[in-house]
C-alpha positions in Angstrom: 0.0 0.0 0.0 2.9 2.4 0.7 4.0 2.1 -2.9 0.7 3.6 -4.0 1.1 6.5 -1.6 4.6 7.1 -2.9 3.3 7.0 -6.5 0.5 9.4 -5.7 3.0 11.9 -4.2 5.3 11.4 -7.2 2.4 12.0 -9.6 1.4 15.1 -7.8 5.0 16.4 -8.0 5.2 15.6 -11.7 1.9 17.4 -12.3 3.2 20.5 -10.4 6.5 20.4 -12.4 4.7 20.1 -15.7 2.3 22.9 -14.7 5.2 25.2 -13.9 6.9 24.2 -17.2 3.8 25.1 -19.2 3.4 28.5 -17.6 1.8 27.6 -14.3 -1.5 26.4 -15.6 -2.9 23.6 -13.6 -5.3 22.4 -16.2 -7.8 21.5 -13.5 -6.0 18.3 -12.6 -5.3 19.2 -9.0 -7.6 18.4 -6.1 -7.1 21.8 -4.4 -6.4 20.0 -1.1 -3.0 20.3 0.5 -1.5 16.9 0.9 -4.4 15.2 -0.9 -4.4 12.4 1.7 -8.0 11.5 1.3 -9.5 10.1 -1.9 -6.1 8.9 -3.2 -7.4 5.7 -4.7 -5.4 3.5 -7.1 -7.8 4.4 -9.9 -7.1 8.1 -9.2 -3.3 7.5 -9.3 -3.5 5.7 -12.6 -5.7 8.5 -13.9 -3.1 11.1 -12.8 -0.3 9.2 -14.5 -2.5 9.0 -17.7 -3.1 12.7 -17.5 0.6 13.4 -17.1 1.4 11.3 -20.2 -1.4 13.0 -22.2 0.0 16.4 -21.3 3.2 15.3 -23.0 1.5 13.8 -26.0 3.0 16.3 -28.5 6.5 15.6 -27.2 6.2 11.8 -27.4 6.2 11.1 -31.1 9.6 9.5 -31.6 10.2 5.9 -32.7 12.4 5.3 -29.6 9.5 6.2 -27.3 7.1 4.0 -29.3 9.5 1.0 -29.3 10.6 1.4 -25.7 7.0 1.7 -24.5 6.0 -1.5 -26.4 8.9 -3.3 -24.9 7.9 -2.0 -21.4 4.3 -3.1 -21.9 5.4 -6.6 -22.9 7.8 -6.8 -20.0 5.1 -5.8 -17.5 2.7 -8.3 -19.1 5.3 -11.1 -18.8 6.8 -10.0 -15.5 5.9 -13.3 -13.8 7.6 -15.2 -16.6 4.5 -16.1 -18.6 1.7 -14.4 -20.5 -1.7 -16.0 -20.9 -3.7 -15.1 -24.0 -6.3 -13.1 -21.9 -3.5 -11.0 -20.3 -1.9 -10.4 -23.7 -5.2 -9.3 -25.1 -5.9 -7.1 -22.1 -2.6 -5.3 -22.3 -2.9 -4.9 -26.1 -6.3 -3.2 -25.6 -4.8 -0.9 -22.9 -2.1 0.0 -25.5 -4.6 0.8 -28.2 -6.7 2.9 -25.9 -3.8 4.9 -24.5 -4.1 8.6 -25.6 -0.3 9.1 -26.1 0.2 5.9 -28.0 -2.5 7.0 -30.4 0.4 9.1 -31.9 1.3 5.8 -33.7 -0.5 3.5 -36.1 -2.2 0.7 -34.1 -0.7 -2.0 -36.3 2.9 -0.8 -35.5 2.1 -0.9 -31.8 0.5 -4.4 -32.1 3.5 -5.8 -34.0 6.1 -4.5 -31.7 4.2 -5.5 -28.5 3.5 -9.0 -29.8 7.1 -9.4 -31.0 8.4 -8.7 -27.5 5.8 -10.8 -25.8 6.7 -13.7 -28.1 10.4 -13.3 -27.3 9.6 -13.3 -23.5 7.4 -16.3 -23.8 9.9 -18.3 -25.8 12.9 -17.7 -23.5 12.1 -15.2 -20.7 15.8 -14.5 -19.7 17.0 -13.9 -23.3 13.8 -12.0 -24.2 14.2 -9.9 -21.1 17.7 -8.9 -22.1 16.5 -7.9 -25.6 13.5 -6.0 -24.2 15.8 -4.1 -21.7 18.1 -3.1 -24.6 15.1 -1.7 -26.5 13.9 0.2 -23.3 17.4 1.6 -22.7 17.3 3.3 -26.2 14.8 5.8 -24.7 17.4 7.0 -22.1 18.7 9.7 -24.5 15.8 12.0 -23.7 14.7 12.2 -20.1 11.1 13.1 -20.9 10.8 10.0 -23.0 12.6 7.8 -20.4 10.2 8.9 -17.7 7.2 8.5 -20.0 8.3 4.9 -20.7 8.3 4.1 -17.0 5.0 5.9 -16.5 3.5 3.9 -19.4 4.6 0.7 -17.6 3.1 1.9 -14.4 -0.2 2.7 -16.1 -0.3 -0.8 -17.6 0.8 -2.5 -14.4 -1.7 -0.7 -12.3 -4.7 -0.9 -14.7 -6.1 -3.7 -12.6 -5.7 -1.6 -9.4 -2.7 -3.6 -8.2 1.0 -3.7 -9.1 2.4 -7.2 -8.4 5.8 -7.6 -6.9 7.2 -9.1 -10.2 5.9 -6.0 -12.0 7.5 -3.7 -9.5 10.8 -5.6 -10.0 10.8 -5.3 -13.8 9.9 -1.6 -13.5 12.8 -1.0 -11.2 15.1 -2.8 -13.6 13.7 -0.7 -16.5 14.5 2.4 -14.4 18.1 1.2 -14.1 18.3 0.6 -17.8 17.0 4.2 -18.4 19.3 5.8 -15.9 16.4 6.8 -13.6 16.0 6.4 -9.9 13.3 3.9 -9.0 12.5 6.0 -6.0 11.4 8.8 -8.3 8.5 6.5 -9.2 7.9 5.1 -5.7 9.4 1.8 -6.6 
């Protein structure tokens, strides 16, 4: 439960930073309550992360973000070492519904996601190495690197729970991107 509190605080900090970067406009995302301790449900946290990503939509159009995000989604889906067909389909639908990822043709997203899931399903350790290399390519731009982790958190938390195996792969992705896991409450 503490992880969600950390993520909520991190999300609030990112929203404030993005608001000051874009001229101080809050965009109506804040609750107006100092501390925001009540009402901080998991669904609200995921919604906040989605809003943060959406606010960066115009900046997240590169192929490296697309490819790293699909690798991250596959890694989260296969975090426990296996992906059942229902889970694969669920994550694919989350990808296709994601506002930021709509910058890219759906078939490109589907192909890249499924390629990575197939690699992970065939040989998890080898596939994980290849997926991490793809994720690491987004480290050149900090905005993209952070967005890749946020995309992974949105997918991991879509069911209201981030499993320990998902937390672990997200921490490893942070390392590959040169980011501190603590920044994301991991």
